[in-house]
C-alpha positions, 0 to 999 in steps of 0.5 A: 681747628684743623688745616684744610688747603693750608687754611685753619678750619674752625667750624665746630660741626666740621671739626667734630666730624673730622675728629670722630672719624679719625684714629685719634678719637678711639685712642682718646676714649681709651685714655680716659677710661676710669680703669682705676675703678677696677680696684673697687671690685671685691675680688682684686685686693692683692693687686699692687697700687693704683698707678699700674691701672692708670697706664692707659693715660700714657695714650695721651702722650702723642697729643701732648707732643702735638700740643707742644709742637703747635705751641712752639710754631705759634708762640712769639718766644719759641726759644723760651718755650723750648727751655720751659719744655725741657725743664718740664721734661727734666722735672717729669723724669725726676718725678718718674724716677722718684716714683720708681725709687719709692716703689722699690723701697716699698717692695724691699721694706721702708727704712730697712737700710740707709739706702731705701726711703725712710719709713715716715708717716708723712707722705710729703716727707717720703715724696721729698726724700724720693725726689731728692735721691732721684735728683742726686742720681740723675744729676750724677752728683754722687753723694748718694747712700751706698746700696746694700742689695743687688736690687739697689745696685741695679737700680742705681746703675740704670739711673746713672746710665739714664743720667748720662743719656739725659745729661747729653740730651739736655746739654745738646738742647741748651746749646741748640737754643743758644745757637738759635738765639745768636743765628736769629740775631746775626740774620738780621743784624750782622756782627762787627767782628768780621769787619774789625778782624779784616781791618786788623789784618790789614793793619788798619784800626783805630777810629775807623774800626770804632766807626764800624762798631758804632754803626752796627750798634746804631743798626741794633739800637734803632732796629734797622735791617741792612739786609732787608730785601734778602729777608724778603726775597723768597716771598711772592711779589704781591705779598712782598709789596704788602710787607714792605708797604706795612713797614715803609709806607708811612715814612714814604708818605712824608716825602713831599714828592709822594704826598699826592700819589695814590696808595697803590702806586706807592705800594709798587714804588716801595719795592724799588726803594732800598734802605741805606743808613749813613753814619755821622760825618759820612759823604752820601755823594760828592761833587763831580761823581757820576750819579747812579741813584737819587735819595729820599730822606726818611730820618736824620739830617744832611748838610750840603757842604762846600769844597772844604767839607766843613762850611754848611751851605744848606741843611736837608731834613726829613721828607726831602730828596736830592740826587735827581739832577744827575739822573734826569735830562734837564736841558742846558745842564752843564754838569751832565750826569755828574753830581752838583753838590757834596752831601754830608750826613750830620748824624745817623741818617736813614735814607731810601735809595732809588736807582737810575733805571727804576727812576726812569720807569717811575717818571715814565709812568707819572709825568707830573712827578717828572715835571716837578723834579725838572722844575726843582732841578732847573731852579738849583742849576740856575742858583748854582750857575750851572744852567746854560740858558742859551743851550736850554733855548736851543734845545727847546727850539730843536724840540719844538722843531722836532715836534713840528716835523713829527706832527707833519709826518703824522698828518702825511702818514694819516693822508697816506693811510686814507689813500691806502684805505680808498685804494683798498676799497676800490680794489675790493669793489673791482674784485667783487664786480669781477666775481659777479661777471664771471658768475653770469658768464658761467650761468650762460654757459 
C-alpha cells in the first residue's frame, strides 16, 4: 500500500499503477536481472567469480532500508527491533569482510602462509575460518595471525580502521536504545529518586521517603499514569475524548451517579475528570478545609474517621462519591464551603477529581444530577446536625417569594410587550394612511 493524504491505500490496481509509474520500478527490474547467467556464455572463462556479476542486487538496498524504517515505526517493540537490526548489520558486515578475506586469500594462494585461509577441501571449513578471522579483526581482539605480505598488512589495517568506526557506531546505537527505554519509562512513571534526594537535602527521610518510594512502586505495578493529561494534551479535543473514554469510561459507568447518563455525555465529562492516587493512611480531605473539588471512587476503599483520625465512622467503596456538599449551595448548610468530614485512604485509592467550576457546568446542564446531589447532601447534613431547618425554610420562602415576584414581572413585561406591539401597529397604520394621502395630493397637483 501507499499513503495518500495520510490514509493507507491498499487497492491493488491503484498500487500497481503508482508502482509502475515510479522510479522504483526500473531500479527493481535491474536489481532482479539474472546477470550471473552471463558466465554461461562460452567467451568469458577468465572472468573471476560469480559475486561480481551479482552486484546489481545491491540496487535493492534502498528498499531494504525502507522496509526497516516502516517496520520500526509500526512494530510494538521498536527497541527490540533496533537491537535485532543492529545484530543483522553486524553479522552482515562480518560476512562481507570474511568474503573479502577469502577472495584475497584465493588471490594470494590458499595455505601459502599462516595468515591466509587454509587450503581445505570442505567449503564450510573455509567459510568458518574466514568468518572467525573477520570476527577477530572487526572485534579488535588482536589475536590474529601475523601478516607476511604488503597486501595482508593493508587489508588488516583497513579492517582495524573499519572496526574502530563500527565499534563507535554500535556503542552509540546501543546507548540510544538504552536511553530510549529509560526515557519512555520516565515519561509515564516518574522516578522517586529526585524526591528522595530533595528530602535528604532538607534533612527529612525515614518513613516519609519510604512512603514516596512505595507510592511510585504502586504506580508502576498497577500501570497508573499520574501525568495522563500531559500525555494527551497535544491531541485534538475529539480524539482526546475518545482516548480518555476508552480508558476510563467503564470505570466511570460504575459510579452510581452516572449509571443513567448517556454515553455521549460521559465522553464529554471524562475530559473534566483528573485521576488521582492516594496512599495508605493519607487524608483525601479534612474537616474544616475549604472545598475546591469533589471525588468519585474508582478503586480502593476510604474511611470516614472521627477527629482522632483512628475511629472509623463509615467506609466508602467503589462507585461512591463525596465532597460535593462544600461545592453545591444547599439551603441551611451551616458549614458553608467547608469540608464536613475527614476522609482517609485505607489502602491505595484511585479517585476521579472534579473541580468546582467543572461541577457547576455539569450540574447546570443536568438538573437531575443536581437534585440527586442536593438530596444526598441534605440527608448527610441532617444526620450530622449541620442543617439549619429554620434557615432552610426561610431560604425556601424567600425563593418562593422571589419566584412569585419574578412571575409578576414576567406578566407585567408580557403586558408591556403587548401594548408596545399594539402601539407599533397603530403607528405603522397611521404612517401608511399618511403616505396614501400624500400620494393622492401629489396626483391632484
